[in-house]
RODO-2510 file (C-alpha; in nm, 4 decimals, decimal comma):
residues 355
     n   res          X          Y          Z
     1     x     8,8157    -2,4184    -9,9254
     2     x     8,7564    -2,5763   -10,2626
     3     x     8,6587    -2,3400   -10,5425
     4     x     8,2908    -2,3701   -10,6247
     5     x     8,2006    -2,4485   -10,9859
     6     x     8,0458    -2,1640   -11,1829
     7     x     7,6691    -2,1913   -11,2306
     8     x     7,5701    -2,3294   -11,5683
     9     x     7,5016    -2,0738   -11,8409
    10     x     7,1563    -2,1018   -11,9916
    11     x     7,1693    -2,2072   -12,3544
    12     x     7,0607    -1,9713   -12,6273
    13     x     6,7052    -1,9830   -12,7573
    14     x     6,5748    -1,9601   -13,1136
    15     x     6,2186    -1,9554   -13,2444
    16     x     6,0890    -1,9042   -13,5986
    17     x     5,7241    -1,9586   -13,6866
    18     x     5,6454    -2,1701   -13,9910
    19     x     5,4202    -1,9100   -14,1564
    20     x     5,6349    -1,5958   -14,1382
    21     x     5,5909    -1,5013   -14,5083
    22     x     5,9669    -1,5488   -14,5373
    23     x     6,0946    -1,9062   -14,5389
    24     x     6,2444    -2,0382   -14,2167
    25     x     6,5761    -2,1004   -14,3934
    26     x     6,5972    -1,7477   -14,5343
    27     x     6,4972    -1,5885   -14,2042
    28     x     6,7423    -1,7971   -14,0025
    29     x     7,0202    -1,6980   -14,2443
    30     x     6,9347    -1,3278   -14,2062
    31     x     6,9370    -1,3567   -13,8263
    32     x     7,2518    -1,5675   -13,7912
    33     x     7,5136    -1,2937   -13,8538
    34     x     7,3935    -1,0996   -13,5497
    35     x     7,5145    -1,3865   -13,3329
    36     x     7,7786    -1,5606   -13,5434
    37     x     7,9658    -1,2861   -13,7322
    38     x     8,2369    -1,1346   -13,5071
    39     x     8,1841    -0,7959   -13,6752
    40     x     7,8320    -0,7827   -13,5291
    41     x     7,9121    -0,8922   -13,1758
    42     x     7,7810    -0,8850   -12,9072
    43     x     7,4118    -0,9440   -12,9833
    44     x     7,2162    -1,0635   -12,6825
    45     x     6,8604    -1,0607   -12,8165
    46     x     6,6911    -1,0299   -13,1553
    47     x     6,3109    -1,0181   -13,1897
    48     x     6,1159    -0,9728   -13,5131
    49     x     5,7478    -0,8800   -13,5101
    50     x     5,5463    -0,8644   -13,8294
    51     x     5,1889    -0,7485   -13,8338
    52     x     5,1724    -0,7468   -13,4565
    53     x     5,3051    -1,0933   -13,3743
    54     x     5,6470    -1,2335   -13,3030
    55     x     5,7579    -1,4340   -13,6067
    56     x     6,1166    -1,4982   -13,4985
    57     x     6,3477    -1,4424   -13,2060
    58     x     6,6923    -1,5520   -13,1002
    59     x     6,8929    -1,5057   -12,7815
    60     x     7,2573    -1,5524   -12,6951
    61     x     7,3495    -1,8016   -12,4223
    62     x     7,2687    -1,6576   -12,0825
    63     x     6,9739    -1,4529   -12,2146
    64     x     6,6148    -1,5376   -12,2979
    65     x     6,2602    -1,4072   -12,3473
    66     x     6,2307    -1,3185   -11,9775
    67     x     6,5623    -1,1318   -11,9497
    68     x     6,5293    -0,7591   -11,8834
    69     x     6,7828    -0,5598   -12,0837
    70     x     6,8757    -0,1943   -12,0478
    71     x     6,7414     0,0670   -12,2854
    72     x     7,0114     0,3287   -12,2674
    73     x     6,8828     0,6053   -12,4973
    74     x     6,5846     0,4083   -12,6273
    75     x     6,4282     0,5463   -12,3092
    76     x     6,4153     0,8866   -12,4795
    77     x     6,1423     0,7634   -12,7141
    78     x     5,9416     0,6352   -12,4177
    79     x     5,9776     0,9782   -12,2572
    80     x     5,8505     1,1473   -12,5736
    81     x     5,5410     0,9266   -12,5789
    82     x     5,4680     1,0079   -12,2137
    83     x     5,5099     1,3795   -12,2880
    84     x     5,2596     1,3398   -12,5725
    85     x     5,0102     1,1781   -12,3400
    86     x     5,0443     1,4676   -12,0974
    87     x     4,9972     1,7170   -12,3811
    88     x     4,6809     1,5288   -12,4793
    89     x     4,5690     1,5411   -12,1154
    90     x     4,6141     1,9180   -12,1085
    91     x     4,8901     1,8990   -11,8459
    92     x     5,1581     2,0286   -12,0819
    93     x     5,1687     2,2407   -12,3983
    94     x     5,4048     2,1749   -12,6882
    95     x     5,4775     2,5322   -12,7951
    96     x     5,4534     2,7264   -12,4723
    97     x     5,7665     2,7982   -12,2664
    98     x     5,8617     2,5023   -12,0503
    99     x     5,8070     2,6001   -11,6887
   100     x     6,1394     2,5257   -11,5244
   101     x     6,1943     2,7295   -11,2049
   102     x     6,5648     2,7688   -11,2776
   103     x     6,4845     2,9567   -11,5987
   104     x     6,2348     3,2111   -11,4672
   105     x     6,4655     3,4911   -11,3547
   106     x     6,4491     3,8240   -11,5454
   107     x     6,6226     3,8328   -11,8846
   108     x     6,6996     3,4606   -11,8768
   109     x     6,6943     3,3421   -12,2373
   110     x     6,6194     2,9882   -12,1242
   111     x     6,2640     3,1011   -12,0494
   112     x     6,2019     3,0820   -12,4265
   113     x     6,2699     2,7057   -12,4429
   114     x     5,9582     2,5055   -12,5341
   115     x     5,8792     2,1360   -12,5170
   116     x     5,9162     2,1266   -12,8959
   117     x     6,2739     2,2524   -12,8631
   118     x     6,3503     1,9921   -12,5977
   119     x     6,1967     1,7068   -12,7956
   120     x     6,3872     1,8109   -13,1084
   121     x     6,7160     1,8393   -12,9134
   122     x     6,7365     2,2076   -13,0078
   123     x     6,6996     2,3756   -12,6686
   124     x     7,0233     2,5679   -12,7133
   125     x     7,1487     2,4548   -12,3713
   126     x     7,5204     2,3922   -12,3337
   127     x     7,5123     2,0138   -12,3044
   128     x     7,8020     1,7945   -12,4163
   129     x     7,6817     1,4363   -12,4466
   130     x     8,0144     1,2522   -12,4524
   131     x     8,3841     1,3194   -12,5013
   132     x     8,4517     1,5453   -12,7974
   133     x     8,7282     1,7835   -12,8959
   134     x     8,9087     1,8949   -12,5809
   135     x     8,6327     1,7607   -12,3518
   136     x     8,7407     1,4410   -12,1758
   137     x     8,4865     1,1698   -12,0965
   138     x     8,4814     1,2526   -11,7250
   139     x     8,3999     1,6185   -11,8050
   140     x     8,1172     1,5417   -12,0500
   141     x     7,7693     1,6115   -11,9177
   142     x     7,6147     1,2673   -11,9483
   143     x     7,8782     1,0766   -11,7460
   144     x     7,8927     1,3569   -11,4882
   145     x     7,5139     1,3731   -11,4625
   146     x     7,4535     0,9992   -11,4361
   147     x     7,7563     0,8773   -11,2435
   148     x     7,9492     1,1671   -11,0871
   149     x     7,8535     1,5050   -10,9339
   150     x     7,5093     1,5240   -11,0973
   151     x     7,3797     1,1805   -11,0069
   152     x     7,1853     1,2822   -10,6929
   153     x     6,9679     1,5290   -10,8878
   154     x     6,9990     1,4892   -11,2639
   155     x     6,7359     1,7527   -11,3446
   156     x     6,9122     2,0206   -11,1410
   157     x     7,2396     1,9377   -11,3162
   158     x     7,0753     1,9556   -11,6613
   159     x     6,8598     2,2618   -11,5971
   160     x     7,1380     2,4803   -11,4566
   161     x     7,3425     2,4663   -11,7756
   162     x     7,3597     2,7989   -11,9666
   163     x     7,2529     2,8643   -12,3235
   164     x     7,5079     2,8270   -12,6014
   165     x     7,2617     2,8988   -12,8847
   166     x     6,9192     3,0508   -12,9325
   167     x     6,6413     2,7960   -12,8679
   168     x     6,5420     2,6178   -13,1880
   169     x     6,8588     2,7051   -13,3821
   170     x     7,1090     2,4267   -13,3052
   171     x     7,0794     2,0466   -13,2843
   172     x     7,2620     1,9074   -12,9821
   173     x     7,1838     1,5462   -12,8949
   174     x     7,1627     1,5348   -12,5175
   175     x     7,0536     1,2855   -12,2511
   176     x     7,0322     1,5809   -12,0125
   177     x     6,7511     1,7214   -12,2268
   178     x     6,5390     1,4100   -12,1773
   179     x     6,5932     1,4245   -11,8020
   180     x     6,4621     1,7812   -11,8076
   181     x     6,1484     1,6523   -11,9791
   182     x     6,1117     1,3828   -11,7130
   183     x     6,1360     1,6494   -11,4421
   184     x     5,8774     1,8689   -11,6154
   185     x     5,6401     1,5716   -11,6389
   186     x     5,6867     1,4865   -11,2740
   187     x     5,6180     1,8441   -11,1631
   188     x     5,2983     1,8403   -11,3697
   189     x     5,1838     1,5406   -11,1648
   190     x     5,2770     1,6582   -10,8150
   191     x     5,3889     1,9730   -10,6333
   192     x     5,5696     1,7607   -10,3757
   193     x     5,9463     1,7792   -10,3434
   194     x     5,9530     1,4461   -10,1587
   195     x     6,1570     1,2062   -10,3760
   196     x     5,9313     0,9099   -10,2984
   197     x     5,6153     1,1036   -10,3865
   198     x     5,7762     1,2271   -10,7087
   199     x     5,8934     0,8794   -10,8037
   200     x     5,5591     0,7155   -10,7295
   201     x     5,3610     0,9789   -10,9203
   202     x     5,5688     0,9357   -11,2364
   203     x     5,5822     0,5580   -11,2043
   204     x     5,2056     0,5313   -11,1608
   205     x     5,1475     0,7484   -11,4671
   206     x     5,3951     0,5565   -11,6840
   207     x     5,2534     0,2222   -11,5805
   208     x     4,8884     0,3187   -11,6045
   209     x     4,9040     0,5082   -11,9313
   210     x     5,1728     0,3212   -12,1241
   211     x     5,3377     0,0094   -11,9863
   212     x     5,0292    -0,1807   -11,8701
   213     x     4,8053    -0,0986   -12,1717
   214     x     5,0857    -0,2117   -12,4029
   215     x     5,1475    -0,5276   -12,2015
   216     x     5,5028    -0,4136   -12,1203
   217     x     5,4827    -0,5814   -11,7818
   218     x     5,8599    -0,6183   -11,7527
   219     x     5,9339    -0,2451   -11,7912
   220     x     6,1217    -0,0928   -11,4953
   221     x     6,2417     0,2688   -11,5166
   222     x     6,5190     0,3934   -11,2889
   223     x     6,5005     0,7126   -11,0805
   224     x     6,7584     0,9368   -10,9179
   225     x     6,7565     1,0194   -10,5457
   226     x     6,5415     1,3247   -10,6107
   227     x     6,2684     1,1065   -10,7597
   228     x     6,3278     1,2047   -11,1232
   229     x     6,2861     0,9291   -11,3805
   230     x     6,6026     0,8705   -11,5808
   231     x     6,3986     0,9098   -11,8964
   232     x     6,6982     0,9662   -12,1178
   233     x     6,8835     0,6502   -12,0446
   234     x     6,7668     0,3857   -11,8007
   235     x     6,4560     0,1753   -11,8547
   236     x     6,4835    -0,2026   -11,8339
   237     x     6,2524    -0,4410   -12,0225
   238     x     6,2550    -0,7688   -12,2124
   239     x     6,3219    -0,7698   -12,5852
   240     x     5,9630    -0,8797   -12,6463
   241     x     5,8349    -0,5815   -12,4485
   242     x     6,0611    -0,3448   -12,6408
   243     x     5,9041    -0,4914   -12,9556
   244     x     5,5585    -0,4093   -12,8168
   245     x     5,6700    -0,0502   -12,7793
   246     x     5,7894    -0,0461   -13,1414
   247     x     5,4556    -0,1844   -13,2561
   248     x     5,2781     0,0886   -13,0606
   249     x     5,4789     0,3468   -13,2549
   250     x     5,4192     0,1654   -13,5842
   251     x     5,0446     0,1661   -13,5184
   252     x     5,0437     0,5387   -13,4419
   253     x     4,9549     0,5044   -13,0769
   254     x     4,6983     0,2273   -13,0899
   255     x     4,6914    -0,1098   -12,9143
   256     x     4,4470    -0,3790   -13,0253
   257     x     4,2388    -0,1145   -13,2089
   258     x     4,2226     0,1089   -12,8978
   259     x     4,3724     0,4533   -12,9632
   260     x     4,5872     0,5339   -12,6598
   261     x     4,6973     0,8805   -12,7735
   262     x     4,6373     1,1179   -13,0679
   263     x     4,7808     0,9991   -13,3974
   264     x     4,8980     1,3564   -13,4557
   265     x     5,1551     1,3135   -13,1786
   266     x     5,3073     1,0062   -13,3422
   267     x     5,3199     1,1902   -13,6742
   268     x     5,5034     1,4698   -13,4942
   269     x     5,7532     1,2255   -13,3436
   270     x     5,8244     1,0767   -13,6879
   271     x     5,8570     1,4088   -13,8741
   272     x     6,2076     1,5510   -13,9396
   273     x     6,3036     1,8386   -13,7143
   274     x     6,4284     2,1674   -13,8585
   275     x     6,7792     2,1300   -13,7189
   276     x     6,8466     1,7647   -13,8136
   277     x     6,6529     1,5871   -14,0881
   278     x     6,7389     1,2456   -13,9425
   279     x     6,5870     1,3260   -13,6029
   280     x     6,2228     1,3675   -13,5135
   281     x     6,0870     1,4151   -13,1630
   282     x     6,3133     1,1789   -12,9697
   283     x     6,3128     0,9307   -13,2616
   284     x     6,5808     0,8658   -13,5235
   285     x     6,4708     0,8672   -13,8886
   286     x     6,6207     0,6809   -14,1840
   287     x     6,7232     0,9984   -14,3646
   288     x     7,0495     1,1652   -14,4589
   289     x     7,1721     1,4022   -14,1894
   290     x     7,2337     1,7744   -14,2253
   291     x     7,5759     1,9359   -14,2610
   292     x     7,7797     1,6199   -14,3109
   293     x     7,7128     1,4813   -13,9626
   294     x     7,7901     1,1155   -13,8956
   295     x     7,5212     0,8971   -14,0490
   296     x     7,2648     0,7173   -13,8323
   297     x     7,0623     0,4126   -13,9490
   298     x     7,0868     0,3184   -14,3181
   299     x     6,9382     0,5687   -14,5661
   300     x     6,9257     0,4339   -14,9203
   301     x     6,9264     0,0736   -14,7981
   302     x     6,5718     0,0728   -14,6567
   303     x     6,2667     0,2961   -14,6984
   304     x     6,2925     0,6561   -14,5796
   305     x     5,9939     0,6092   -14,3469
   306     x     6,1883     0,3609   -14,1324
   307     x     6,2436     0,5020   -13,7836
   308     x     6,4067     0,3804   -13,4656
   309     x     6,4576     0,4211   -13,0955
   310     x     6,8322     0,3835   -13,0457
   311     x     7,0511     0,3344   -12,7411
   312     x     7,4182     0,3351   -12,6444
   313     x     7,6152     0,0163   -12,7225
   314     x     7,3821    -0,0995   -12,9976
   315     x     7,0285    -0,1024   -12,8611
   316     x     6,7751    -0,0868   -13,1466
   317     x     6,3985    -0,0798   -13,1845
   318     x     6,3666    -0,0405   -13,5633
   319     x     6,0289    -0,0022   -13,7340
   320     x     5,9554    -0,0318   -14,1063
   321     x     5,5906     0,0646   -14,1669
   322     x     5,5972    -0,0491   -14,5306
   323     x     5,7051    -0,3991   -14,4228
   324     x     5,4773    -0,4040   -14,1132
   325     x     5,7940    -0,4845   -13,9198
   326     x     5,9368    -0,4104   -13,5770
   327     x     6,2870    -0,5432   -13,5124
   328     x     6,4571    -0,5325   -13,1734
   329     x     6,8309    -0,5870   -13,1431
   330     x     6,9848    -0,5588   -12,7972
   331     x     7,3479    -0,6157   -12,7082
   332     x     7,6824    -0,4653   -12,6173
   333     x     7,8671    -0,3228   -12,9167
   334     x     8,0899    -0,0117   -12,9146
   335     x     7,9152     0,2832   -13,0747
   336     x     8,1914     0,3244   -13,3343
   337     x     8,1426    -0,0359   -13,4523
   338     x     7,7720    -0,0296   -13,5371
   339     x     7,7947    -0,0026   -13,9180
   340     x     7,7856    -0,3832   -13,9734
   341     x     7,4782    -0,4072   -13,7507
   342     x     7,3061    -0,1282   -13,9423
   343     x     7,3846    -0,3062   -14,2692
   344     x     7,2480    -0,6377   -14,1448
   345     x     6,9329    -0,4718   -14,0108
   346     x     6,8738    -0,3259   -14,3569
   347     x     6,9209    -0,6718   -14,5092
   348     x     6,6821    -0,8231   -14,2564
   349     x     6,4160    -0,5665   -14,3430
   350     x     6,4606    -0,6305   -14,7166
   351     x     6,4087    -1,0035   -14,6624
   352     x     6,0397    -0,9292   -14,5998
   353     x     5,7900    -0,8252   -14,8675
   354     x     5,6278    -0,4857   -14,8511
   355     x     5,2596    -0,4941   -14,7746
***
């Protein structure tokens, strides 16, 4: 049988408006390295919104404005917004102990963990995100939870881990923590243990309160077999829809002048936590980190009020309030090779005037 020819690959797509404040030539030059410099590969989508409208976008061949791309850990910021909406609804409380059945036995120190601790990644739970020290990748919690023995019920895997520090005392970035928050949200919506009921309750809330009001019609979260949203790692959406989410954060929870949640919650998300000055409530901040930890974003190269939702392999929703900018960069770049992308994002921000 003759070998069938491969289907044609869709060409890349580029759009720059002619009134973007920055000249088309300058903007095209600032965008080009993301796609043409080997040090910044592989960029699949780049979208720039200024003042609430898309002023430029570019896609690699095979991708386009309608292509859903995976969030990885950008999903954590979506989870934090949904938690804030439930706090505003009176379903959850920020500084009361998080009601997790696994933690309610006598003398269990985990009973002191609050939503604030979870959102600040300072729960004290013994979570190891990825390979480090003597821990191999297949023994780290995130791969085990998502792809190995924890995948059927990610919340149970995350919630059964013991404490390694007092709640609120140690920063430990952890996808497992965000899955605990997703489970807590789901249990606030339904008492059912039926996975389909759990899934549908969380999906209806996310769509009705966030995705549809923002116009994020492409957004598709994944769930495990127990009906828990994978709110730490797996939401799919187009680059344009990720930009809408960034604009929602930039505008402190408002969409087209309608306030969708209290501005105080967005201020909380953007405020440095006590255990890591570069991390807010499930958002990364453009500030120098505590205790010599590896730097995130680009402090000193862009304003300190820049913040971002970040994901594995170079997923970025970066917001610069002073420039009225939201920039989305999505792709597939090893996490230890992101410095050139950070540098170019800082240059792209500086190409625009401050308001």
